[in-house]
N, C-alpha and C positions, 0 to 999 in steps of 0.2 A: 717338861714332859707333857704339857697340856694336851689334854684327849685322849692321853693314852689307852685309857681303859676304854671308853667308851669306842674307839676306832679299831681296836684290838676285837672287840665283839663283831663290829663290821665287818672285819677281816675273816673271821671265820664263815658266816655267815657266804662271804662271798664265795669262799672256798667251794661251798655246795652246789654254787650257780656257773662254776664255769668249768673247762678243759682240764684245768689243774686235778680237779679231783680224781678221772679218769684216767690220766697218761702217766703218773709216775704210780702211783697204787697198783698199776694193768701192767706196769712193767716188772713191779717187786713180785707180784702174787704169781705171774707167768712163771718167774724161774725159780720161786718157793715149790711152787708145784711140779716144774716138769726135772730140778735140781735132782732129786732122789731116783726119781726113774732113769737118769740118765747116766746117773752112778753107779743103778744095777746093769743096763746095757750096756754099759762101754766094754766090760771084759768079752762079752760075745760079739759084740760089734770085731772088738780086736783079731778074737781068734778067728772071726769068717774070712778078715784080711789074712790073718795070717795061713790060714786054708789054702787059699788060692795061690800062696808065693810056693813052690816047692823048694822043699830045703829048710824051710822058714819054720822056726819054732818058739812058740813064745810061752812063758812060764807064766801065767798070772795069775795071781790070788784072789780069793773069791772076793767081792764087794762086802764091804761093810757099811754100818752107818756113819762111821769118818770119813768115807769116800764122797757121802751122799750131804755132809756137812762142808767139807772141802768145796765141793761145786756150790756151794749158798755161798761160802766166802767169798771164793774168785768171782762170782757172776756180781755180789755188791761192789767189791772193791775197781770190779773195771767198768760194767755195763752201766750198774746202776749209779755209779758215779758222774759217770759221762753223761747221764740223763738229768743228773740231777745239774751239772754244769750248761747244758743248752737250755733246759726248762730256764732255768731262773736266771739267765743270764737277761731278761726284760722286765726283773721282779720291777726294779722303778722306773725305768726307764719308759716303761710301756706305757707308764701310769701317766708319765710328763708328756708322753708325744700323744694321748688320746687325749689328753685334757683334765682327766678325771682327777690328777693329784691338783691342780689350780683350785677345782671345785671342791676339793676336802680341807685344802686350807686358807680356805676362805672362812671356813668355820673352826670353833674355835679349839683346833687341834694342830699343835706343833708340828717344824718341820723333823725335828730328833724322834717326836713320838711318831710320826709316819712312819720313820724308817724302821723303828725298834721296832712296832707292831706288825710291820712288813715280814721283818724276818720272824718273832716271836710265831706268828698263827705258821707261816709255813716249816719252821722247826718242828713243833706241836704235829702236825702233819707228816712230817717226816719221818719221826720218830714212833708216832701211831703205825703207819703203814709198814715200818721196817721191824717192828716187835710182831705186826700181826704175819707177815710173811713167814717171820720165823716160826711160828707157830704152828703154819701151815706145813713148814719144810718140819719141823718135829712129828706133827700126825702123820702123813705120807711116809717117812722116813722110818717111821715105829711099822706102821702098815705095810711096810716094805721087808725092811731087814728084823723086825721085833727085838728092835733096841735102840734107844734113843735118850742117852742121857741127857737132859734138859740141862742141866749146869754149865755145860761145856758149851752146848751152844748159845747162851744167856752170855756167858765170857765172849764167844765169838761177835754175836750181833752188839753188844755193848763197845767193844772196842771199835766197829765200824764204824756206829754211833756218834762216837766222838769225831773220826775226819771227816763223816758227813757234814753233820754239823756245821764244823770248820770251814768246809767249802761251800757250804750255803751261808756262811757268812762273809767269804769272801766273793759271793757273786753279789752281795749286796752291796760290799762298798765298788766293784766292776759297775754293778748296774745304775750306782749313782756318779762315778766316773765316767763312764760312758755312755754315749745316746743311743748308741747302736746295739742291739739284742747281739747280732752276729760278733762284735767287736766284744762287748762283756765275754762272750764264750769262749772267744778267743782267746783272751787276757788268762779265762779260767781254766783250759785247756793248758796254754803255756806255764801256768802255777803245778798243774797237776802234773805236766813234765819236770819241771824242776824239783819238787818235791821228791820225785819216782827215782831221779838221778841221784839226788842226795841222800837217798837211802842207800847207795852203796860204799858210801862216807862216814866209816867209823864213828867219830865224832857228832854227827850229824844222826847219826841211828842212835845214837846214845842220849841227847839230848834234845831235838828238834821234833816235829811232827813226821817228819821222816821217818821215824821209829814205828809209827803206827801204820804205816803203808799194807807191810806184811805181816802185821802182830798176830791178823787171826787167823792166816792159814799155819804161822812158825804155833800158835797155841795147840792145835789139832793135831803137828806133828812132834810135839812135847820137847821143842828147843825156843819158848819164849823166852825174850829175856827179863830186864829189870824194867819195865814201862811208865814209873812214876815219871822224870822227866819228861819223858812225850806227851806224856797226858797232860801235864802242867804245861807246857808250851803249848799245845795242842789248843787248848780253853784260852789260852792268853791271845794265841793270835785269833782267836771266833770273839772273845771280845772286842778287842784292839780293829779287829775290821769292821764293827756293826757300830762302833763311837766313830770310826773313821767316818763309814757311809752317813752316819746322822750330821757328824760336824760339815761335810763337803756338803750335803744336801743344804744345808742351812746358806752354803753361799752360792748355790747354784741358781741360774735365773731358769724359769721356769715360762 
């Protein structure tokens, strides 16, 4: 891991100079602010639709902070996860194509350090972005509904972050394996589909990362399961993915 510290510092500086600083936070913050508003307006929109249909009656309960938090969890699990897959498809391959990787590796930076620093810097940015987004959701939810328990929001956000970091780790591996950002993104979407399908199977739900896919929303409707094994296996997949990416990169031609 020669040169890991110095290259990691360089990566943090680069984050503030590239488009990645704005894209992922922009997506997360937009849904963080709009989610509570959508939760408040949805019943009114449904009532309006029902009013235009003679004989159709909707019994819709008043929205609560739970509806706002459900919007946050659903947006994270779907749109934000897709954004992670697409954005980070070129995490390593883009550096190789541009020739930046060769310039960096001629300095005292080992190939494993290069890959791990890439992952760590983006994982930190991802976690900070989602945590700030959760605080935004909490503030807007409290302002609209007058109630916003922060504990349950923290649990929901933490469960999602475990899954998000795993997907980032997988994209790190795919970006090493595939020279094309689109190709790596395609593998990432395939992995997302595989885990989503696995969440329909009992054993996978109990012991694999598939158990975390719907856990944030389940937590909000009081039907959460034992998540120890899904958390353990999710962490293991993330570590093995980054380690595999670092190993594969040592054998890649630049």
